Structures are given as C-alpha cells and as structure tokens.
Kinemage of the C-alpha trace (Angstrom):
@kinemage 1
@onewidth
@group {chain A} dominant
@subgroup {mainchain}
@vectorlist {calphas} color= white
{ca met a 1} P 74.161 192.206 178.198
{ca asp a 2} L 75.949 195.370 179.309
{ca lys a 3} L 76.888 195.692 182.964
{ca thr a 4} L 74.750 198.790 183.499
{ca tyr a 5} L 71.540 197.072 182.398
{ca ala a 6} L 72.344 193.983 184.526
{ca glu a 7} L 72.622 196.273 187.540
{ca ser a 8} L 69.277 197.846 186.609
{ca cys a 9} L 67.698 194.386 186.553
{ca his a 10} L 69.115 193.648 189.991
{ca arg a 11} L 67.751 196.942 191.388
{ca tyr a 12} L 64.376 196.329 189.738
{ca leu a 13} L 64.068 192.813 191.125
{ca tyr a 14} L 65.226 193.811 194.572
{ca gly a 15} L 62.721 196.731 194.644
{ca arg a 16} L 65.419 199.372 194.956
{ca met a 17} L 64.035 201.660 192.235
{ca ser a 18} L 61.892 204.684 192.737
{ca ala a 19} L 58.386 204.755 191.298
{ca ala a 20} L 59.583 206.812 188.315
{ca glu a 21} L 62.465 204.401 187.648
{ca ile a 22} L 60.139 201.405 187.817
{ca glu a 23} L 57.707 203.016 185.358
{ca ser a 24} L 60.558 203.837 182.964
{ca phe a 25} L 62.075 200.335 183.284
{ca glu a 26} L 58.765 198.574 182.622
{ca gln a 27} L 57.857 200.906 179.745
{ca ala a 28} L 61.175 200.021 178.082
{ca leu a 29} L 60.396 196.316 178.544
{ca arg a 30} L 57.052 196.759 176.822
{ca asn a 31} L 58.267 198.866 173.919
{ca glu a 32} L 61.915 198.058 173.225
{ca pro a 33} L 62.657 194.572 171.787
{ca ala a 34} L 66.348 194.904 172.635
{ca arg a 35} L 65.496 195.522 176.296
{ca gln a 36} L 63.045 192.624 176.282
{ca lys a 37} L 65.690 190.260 174.933
{ca ala a 38} L 68.285 191.531 177.396
{ca tyr a 39} L 65.883 191.092 180.298
{ca ile a 40} L 65.008 187.519 179.208
{ca asp a 41} L 68.703 186.685 178.853
{ca phe a 42} L 69.247 187.970 182.368
{ca met a 43} L 66.322 185.971 183.780
{ca leu a 44} L 67.691 182.803 182.139
{ca ser a 45} L 71.191 183.358 183.473
{ca glu a 46} L 72.592 182.150 186.788
{ca gln a 47} L 72.446 185.724 188.081
{ca ala a 48} L 68.639 185.483 188.247
{ca asn a 49} L 68.470 182.150 190.136
{ca pro a 50} L 67.860 183.737 193.584
{ca tyr a 51} L 64.790 185.595 192.301
{ca tyr a 52} L 62.923 182.552 191.035
{ca asn a 53} L 61.933 181.661 194.575
{ca asp a 54} L 59.601 184.626 194.469
{ca glu a 55} L 56.302 183.790 192.777
{ca gln a 56} L 55.649 187.413 191.850
{ca leu a 57} L 59.015 187.742 190.104
{ca arg a 58} L 58.411 184.541 188.141
{ca ala a 59} L 55.094 185.993 187.001
{ca ile a 60} L 56.812 189.210 185.841
{ca ala a 61} L 59.362 187.212 183.847
{ca gly a 62} L 56.587 185.120 182.301
{ca ala a 63} L 54.586 188.195 181.291
{ca val a 64} L 57.600 189.760 179.612
{ca arg a 65} L 58.293 186.487 177.793
{ca val a 66} L 54.755 186.432 176.397
{ca asp a 67} L 55.026 190.038 175.264
{ca thr a 68} L 58.107 189.255 173.176
{ca gly a 69} L 56.198 186.773 171.004
{ca pro a 70} L 57.383 183.328 169.895
{ca met a 71} L 61.124 182.717 169.998
{ca pro a 72} L 62.742 181.343 166.818
{ca his a 73} L 63.497 177.609 166.819
{ca pro a 74} L 67.183 176.891 167.242
{ca ala a 75} L 68.999 175.739 164.150
{ca leu a 76} L 69.864 172.027 164.539
{ca asn a 77} L 72.692 170.292 162.781
{ca leu a 78} L 72.256 166.841 161.236
{ca trp a 79} L 73.332 164.902 164.348
{ca asp a 80} L 71.015 166.955 166.587
{ca arg a 81} L 68.108 166.259 164.222
{ca leu a 82} L 68.845 162.531 164.246
{ca trp a 83} L 69.059 162.397 168.039
{ca leu a 84} L 65.792 164.366 168.314
{ca phe a 85} L 64.063 162.031 165.831
{ca trp a 86} L 65.106 158.854 167.707
{ca ala a 87} L 64.216 160.415 171.080
{ca arg a 88} L 60.693 161.210 169.867
{ca asn a 89} L 60.192 157.713 168.429
{ca pro a 90} L 61.283 155.251 171.128
{ca leu a 91} L 59.568 152.204 169.584
{ca leu a 92} L 61.213 152.866 166.243
{ca thr a 93} L 64.539 153.327 168.037
{ca ile a 94} L 64.175 149.987 169.830
{ca gly a 95} L 63.229 148.242 166.583
{ca phe a 96} L 66.177 149.728 164.729
{ca ala a 97} L 68.570 148.821 167.554
{ca thr a 98} L 67.235 145.250 167.568
{ca leu a 99} L 67.758 144.927 163.815
{ca leu a 100} L 71.246 146.405 164.137
{ca val a 101} L 72.238 143.942 166.863
{ca ala a 102} L 70.750 141.029 164.909
{ca gly a 103} L 72.680 142.122 161.842
{ca leu a 104} L 75.942 142.317 163.774
{ca val a 105} L 75.321 138.877 165.268
{ca trp a 106} L 74.580 137.433 161.818
{ca val a 107} L 77.711 138.978 160.278
{ca thr a 108} L 79.867 137.775 163.173
{ca arg a 109} L 78.369 134.286 163.134
{ca thr a 110} L 78.764 134.063 159.358
{ca ala a 111} L 82.413 135.054 159.648
{ca trp a 112} L 82.955 132.385 162.332
{ca asp a 113} L 81.154 129.757 160.260
{ca arg a 114} L 83.229 130.534 157.199
{ca ala a 115} L 86.429 130.331 159.238
{ca asp a 116} L 85.363 126.988 160.724
{ca leu a 117} L 84.363 125.649 157.305
{ca thr a 118} L 87.831 126.559 156.041
{ca glu a 119} L 89.446 124.672 158.926
{ca val a 120} L 87.225 121.636 158.357
{ca gln a 121} L 87.809 121.471 154.620
{ca lys a 122} L 91.540 121.974 155.085
{ca his a 123} L 91.980 119.140 157.591
{ca met a 124} L 89.269 116.603 156.712
{ca ile a 125} L 90.375 113.394 155.014
{ca asn a 126} L 88.182 112.563 152.036
{ca pro a 127} L 87.104 108.978 151.445
{ca phe a 128} L 88.790 106.986 148.727
{ca cys a 129} L 87.464 107.412 145.176
{ca leu a 130} L 87.162 104.047 143.451
{ca ser a 131} L 86.838 105.504 139.962
{ca val a 132} L 88.332 108.370 138.028
{ca ala a 133} L 86.158 110.401 135.683
{ca gly a 134} L 86.538 109.209 132.127
{ca ser a 135} L 88.231 105.918 132.991
{ca asp a 136} L 87.148 102.357 133.577
{ca pro a 137} L 86.325 101.285 137.136
{ca ala a 138} L 89.302 100.371 139.299
{ca pro a 139} L 90.122 96.639 139.081
{ca val a 140} L 89.068 95.849 142.649
{ca asp a 141} L 86.253 93.662 143.842
{ca his a 142} L 84.056 96.008 145.907
{ca glu a 143} L 80.371 95.739 146.528
{ca ala a 144} L 78.292 97.551 143.932
{ca val a 145} L 76.812 99.911 146.489
{ca thr a 146} L 80.242 101.038 147.654
{ca lys a 147} L 81.297 101.661 144.067
{ca arg a 148} L 78.150 103.672 143.305
{ca ala a 149} L 78.442 105.714 146.519
{ca ser a 150} L 82.068 106.504 145.723
{ca asp a 151} L 81.161 107.690 142.239
{ca phe a 152} L 78.390 109.952 143.550
{ca tyr a 153} L 80.694 111.499 146.176
{ca cys a 154} L 83.641 112.005 143.844
{ca gly a 155} L 81.545 113.401 140.992
{ca val a 156} L 82.197 110.548 138.591
{ca ser a 157} L 78.428 109.988 138.459
{ca ser a 158} L 75.893 112.815 138.623
{ca gly a 159} L 73.276 112.919 141.349
{ca gly a 160} L 75.176 114.264 144.342
{ca arg a 161} L 73.724 114.134 147.811
{ca asp a 162} L 70.197 113.203 146.749
{ca ser a 163} L 71.519 110.064 145.077
{ca leu a 164} L 73.557 109.184 148.149
{ca val a 165} L 70.477 109.584 150.355
{ca ala a 166} L 68.490 107.311 148.031
{ca leu a 167} L 71.306 104.769 148.082
{ca val a 168} L 71.411 104.801 151.904
{ca ser a 169} L 67.639 104.261 151.987
{ca ala a 170} L 67.997 101.245 149.717
{ca cys a 171} L 70.435 99.535 152.109
{ca asp a 172} L 68.834 97.051 154.504
{ca ser a 173} L 71.415 97.920 157.178
{ca phe a 174} L 74.529 100.061 157.488
{ca cys a 175} L 76.451 100.273 154.206
{ca met a 176} L 79.277 102.317 152.770
{ca ala a 177} L 76.759 104.710 151.222
{ca ser a 178} L 76.279 106.106 154.744
{ca tyr a 179} L 80.035 106.538 155.013
{ca tyr a 180} L 80.176 108.634 151.837
{ca leu a 181} L 77.035 110.582 152.747
{ca ala a 182} L 78.521 111.586 156.122
{ca his a 183} L 81.638 112.896 154.394
{ca trp a 184} L 79.524 114.757 151.835
{ca asp a 185} L 77.743 116.583 154.675
{ca leu a 186} L 81.033 117.364 156.397
{ca arg a 187} L 82.514 118.794 153.220
{ca ala a 188} L 79.363 120.865 152.591
{ca gly a 189} L 79.289 122.280 156.134
{ca asp a 190} L 76.166 120.458 157.367
{ca tyr a 191} L 77.963 119.595 160.590
{ca ser a 192} L 75.028 118.242 162.558
{ca ala a 193} L 74.177 115.698 159.856
{ca ala a 194} L 77.867 114.875 159.365
{ca arg a 195} L 78.375 114.282 163.088
{ca gly a 196} L 75.450 111.862 163.218
{ca gly a 197} L 76.630 109.998 160.114
{ca leu a 198} L 80.272 109.739 161.211
{ca asp a 199} L 79.252 108.569 164.659
{ca gln a 200} L 77.184 105.851 162.988
{ca cys a 201} L 80.257 104.850 160.974
{ca leu a 202} L 82.337 104.503 164.140
{ca gln a 203} L 79.647 102.282 165.620
{ca asn a 204} L 80.192 100.033 162.600
{ca gln a 205} L 83.983 99.932 162.721
{ca ala a 206} L 84.129 96.244 161.888
{ca phe a 207} L 82.239 96.848 158.643
{ca ile a 208} L 84.359 99.882 157.749
{ca arg a 209} L 87.606 97.977 158.338
{ca gln a 210} L 86.552 95.409 155.746
{ca ala a 211} L 87.308 97.997 153.069
{ca ala a 212} L 91.012 97.580 152.311
{ca tyr a 213} L 91.324 101.221 151.269
{ca asn a 214} L 89.987 102.498 154.621
{ca arg a 215} L 91.483 100.533 157.473
{ca ser a 216} L 92.447 103.711 159.338
{ca ile a 217} L 89.655 104.427 161.803
{ca gly a 218} L 91.752 107.427 162.867
{ca thr a 219} L 90.495 109.252 159.775
{ca leu a 220} L 86.916 108.754 160.926
{ca lys a 221} L 87.709 109.954 164.440
{ca leu a 222} L 89.461 113.029 163.091
{ca asn a 223} L 86.598 113.862 160.744
{ca leu a 224} L 84.062 113.376 163.548
{ca leu a 225} L 85.986 115.835 165.709
{ca leu a 226} L 86.035 118.302 162.798
{ca ala a 227} L 82.244 117.991 162.526
{ca glu a 228} L 81.977 118.796 166.242
{ca leu a 229} L 84.282 121.789 165.766
{ca gly a 230} L 82.175 123.095 162.893
{ca glu a 231} L 78.946 122.617 164.853
{ca ser a 232} L 80.257 124.139 168.101
{ca pro a 233} L 83.147 126.592 167.468
{ca ala a 234} L 83.026 127.727 171.104
{ca arg a 235} L 84.268 124.277 172.169
{ca arg a 236} L 87.679 124.768 170.536
{ca ser a 237} L 89.518 124.391 173.862
{ca asp a 238} L 87.691 121.176 174.806
{ca leu a 239} L 88.185 119.689 171.351
{ca tyr a 240} L 91.871 120.603 171.452
{ca arg a 241} L 92.325 118.597 174.654
{ca thr a 242} L 90.367 115.665 173.211
{ca leu a 243} L 92.375 115.616 170.003
{ca ser a 244} L 95.675 116.006 171.863
{ca asp a 245} L 94.871 112.958 173.979
{ca met a 246} L 93.847 110.970 170.881
{ca val a 247} L 97.106 111.726 169.074
{ca lys a 248} L 99.178 110.680 172.095
{ca asn a 249} L 97.246 107.641 173.282
{ca asp a 250} L 94.773 106.356 170.674
{ca pro a 251} L 96.116 103.343 168.684
{ca asp a 252} L 94.107 104.526 165.674
{ca phe a 253} L 96.526 107.465 165.368
{ca gln a 254} L 99.695 105.358 165.653
{ca gly a 255} L 101.711 103.447 163.077
{ca gln a 256} L 102.264 103.840 159.364
{ca leu a 257} L 98.694 102.959 158.430
{ca asn a 258} L 97.423 105.962 160.365
{ca glu a 259} L 100.154 108.374 159.293
{ca glu a 260} L 97.869 110.701 157.293
{ca ala a 261} L 95.322 110.961 160.118
{ca arg a 262} L 98.072 111.666 162.654
{ca glu a 263} L 99.699 114.365 160.481
{ca lys a 264} L 96.362 116.093 159.878
{ca ala a 265} L 95.514 115.882 163.567
{ca glu a 266} L 98.855 117.397 164.602
{ca glu a 267} L 98.407 120.192 162.072
{ca leu a 268} L 94.908 120.887 163.428
{ca leu a 269} L 96.255 120.927 167.005
{ca his a 270} L 98.697 123.632 165.998
{ca arg a 271} L 95.861 125.665 164.498
{ca leu a 272} L 93.562 125.269 167.499
{ca ile a 273} L 96.156 126.438 170.018
{ca his a 274} L 96.774 129.724 168.166
C-alpha cells in the first residue's frame, strides 16, 4: 500500500475528513477493487489495531469485506495440505500415530530379539550327539530313550521337536529326552520353554551326571542363564553379575572337566560388559 493511501485511511478512521472527502473515499471503496484490496490490507495490518476497539469501525471494515466478494483460497504446498488434513481428522491422526508407535516398537523389539538370539546361539553349548548321520550308532551303552532323543535333536532321525515332545510324554519320570528338548527350545529361541526345561534338568543333576558325556553341570547353568538373557534382555546387567560370580566361585565352572563351559562363560561376560 502506498503511503498516501495509508494516511487517507488514518484520516478516514479518525474522522478528520470533510464530508466531500468522506463521500469520495467511500465511493472509491465501493467502485474500485484496487482501493478495496488496499483498504482490507490496511485493516488487517498492525496499523489498524487501535481502531478495532470501535464497534462502528469494525462494522465498516466488515461491510467493505463483503462488498469485495469471496477471497481466493491460499495455495497450499504439500506439507501444508498434510498438516491441514491431519488437523481436521484427529481420530485418524491418533490411529495413525498409534500404528506408527506400535510399528517402531515391533521393529525395535525384533532387532533386540535377533541380537539376543545371536548371542544365545553363539555361546550355548549343544548336547552331545550320540550318532552321526549315515553311520552306525556309537558303541556306547546308553538307554534307548537317550539315544533316540539325541538323534532327534541332532537331525540324525527326522521328527524334530514334535518327536522330542512325544518322547518326553512317554517317560514315566524325568529322562534325557527333556534335556534334549530344553536345548532344542533354547536353540530355536523359545526362551520361556527352554528356561523351564533347563531348570528341570538342574533339579535332576544326579540323573544328568550319570551320562558320562555330560558330567559338566556348568554347561546347563550357562545355558539356563542364556535362556534368561533371551527372555529378558533388559536384565543384562543383573545376569552379568550372576555369571561373573558363577565363573569365580561355582565349582561347576572350575577344573578341566568344565573348561568349555568356563571359556564360553568368560566370552559371554566380555560381550555383556560392552
């Protein structure tokens, strides 16, 4: 707006025009679109703020605005359109935000689970395989159930976990099928089931120790701790302290018989502290 017309608006609003000037000013507002636009721009500017306390002046501005007809809609860029859409649809916005957060949580949790599964599989100690695919059974006198469980776990016989479960069900009491089933679950990442199975194995240490190939209970304790790590990754600090104490003070991690369990445990300690 040019300075001269702004001064005219001031004079008009303050009532400092003569009757002829007022008639000329208002006639221009009615008939000249450029003057109408300039007057509206002035009334929307900070210069006009003092006049809006006057009801009569607000009415004059409103009348002029009506005379100009509808104003064109402002051109919105893509971001403005998106913001306007979400603002007008609050329920849809909340739903989308909820799905977005859930998706981020799922992706993050999946990444954590995969990392924990890698740690578990890297440090777990697998049970002894009595047979080798394509060869005769090892010349050792083990109970038939132990031999069958070993073959299911190691893939010498087909059937996998379902066969191990059936074999466990066929046992009257604790048997080595439970031992192999617990390790199957640990290897597969079913940490809750693995923790329960390994804990049951530790409660039957005397039975486990009867197997000459598995006298190291330290392997069971290490694998149980790995199951707890996989099930509760947030407990890394607590599990680190537990494992550190076991390596230093637990007899099942000492001596040549327990060398593999101790080495794996020390390697895991190094990983947990970093």
